[in-house]
C-alpha positions in Angstrom: -1.4 -16.8 -3.6 -2.7 -15.3 -6.7 -1.0 -12.5 -8.6 -1.7 -9.1 -7.7 -2.3 -6.0 -9.8 -2.3 -2.7 -8.5 -4.4 0.0 -10.1 -1.6 3.0 -10.8 2.1 3.3 -11.5 2.7 6.4 -11.0 6.4 8.3 -12.9 7.3 11.0 -12.3 10.4 12.8 -12.2 12.9 13.3 -8.9 16.7 15.1 -8.9 16.4 13.7 -12.5 15.7 10.5 -12.3 12.8 9.1 -13.3 10.4 7.7 -9.9 8.0 5.0 -10.2 5.5 5.2 -7.1 2.5 2.5 -6.6 -0.6 3.5 -5.5 -3.3 0.2 -4.6 -7.2 2.1 -4.0 -8.9 -0.5 -3.0 -12.6 -1.2 -1.1 -13.2 -5.0 -1.0 -13.1 -7.8 1.4 -9.2 -8.9 0.3 -8.1 -5.7 1.2 -6.3 -6.7 4.2 -5.0 -10.1 1.7 -4.2 -7.2 -0.7 -2.4 -5.3 2.0 -0.3 -7.7 2.7 0.4 -8.8 -0.5 1.6 -5.1 -1.2 3.5 -4.7 1.9 6.0 -7.7 1.5 7.0 -7.3 -2.3 7.6 -3.8 -0.5 9.9 -5.1 1.8 11.3 -7.9 -1.1 11.8 -4.3 -3.6 10.5 -1.5 -2.1 14.3 0.3 -2.2 13.5 0.0 -6.4 10.5 2.4 -6.0 9.0 5.6 -4.4 6.0 5.9 -2.3 3.9 2.4 -2.1 0.8 3.5 -0.7 -3.0 1.4 -0.5 -5.6 4.1 -0.5 -8.3 4.2 1.1 -12.0 6.0 0.2 -13.4 7.1 3.4 -16.7 9.4 1.8 -15.7 12.1 1.9 -11.7 11.2 3.2 -9.5 9.4 1.3 -6.5 8.2 3.5 -3.4 6.4 3.1 -0.8 3.1 4.3 2.8 3.2 2.8 3.1 0.1 3.1 7.0 1.7 2.1 7.2 2.6 5.8 9.0 -0.6 8.3 6.8 0.8 10.7 3.4 0.4 8.9 4.9 -2.8 7.9 5.4 -3.7 11.3 1.6 -3.1 12.1 0.3 -4.3 9.6 1.5 -8.0 10.0 -0.7 -7.7 13.5 -3.9 -7.5 11.4 -6.0 -9.5 11.5 -8.7 -8.9 9.7 -11.1 -5.7 8.5 -11.6 -3.9 11.5 -8.1 -3.8 12.6 -7.7 -2.6 8.5 -8.9 0.3 8.8 -7.4 1.2 11.9 -4.5 1.5 10.0 -6.2 4.1 8.1 -7.3 5.9 10.7 
């Protein structure tokens, strides 16, 4: 296990409160491990944040998966390889 650091923390004002979003654009082969780590973080601490998302660049299209959603985390738990991971974005 190693520490992971997201690329972007976005602060926005929602109904007079500051909300922090965690956005992680990642293309590397370690994307599955990073996504699973961030999903576990979202399970534990997601209620303290706004959006927690992995972002993927597909050339002409940017797509994201919302790790703050339990059903997405459940699907990610079933991912065993890189192709399964990419299918989550589609």
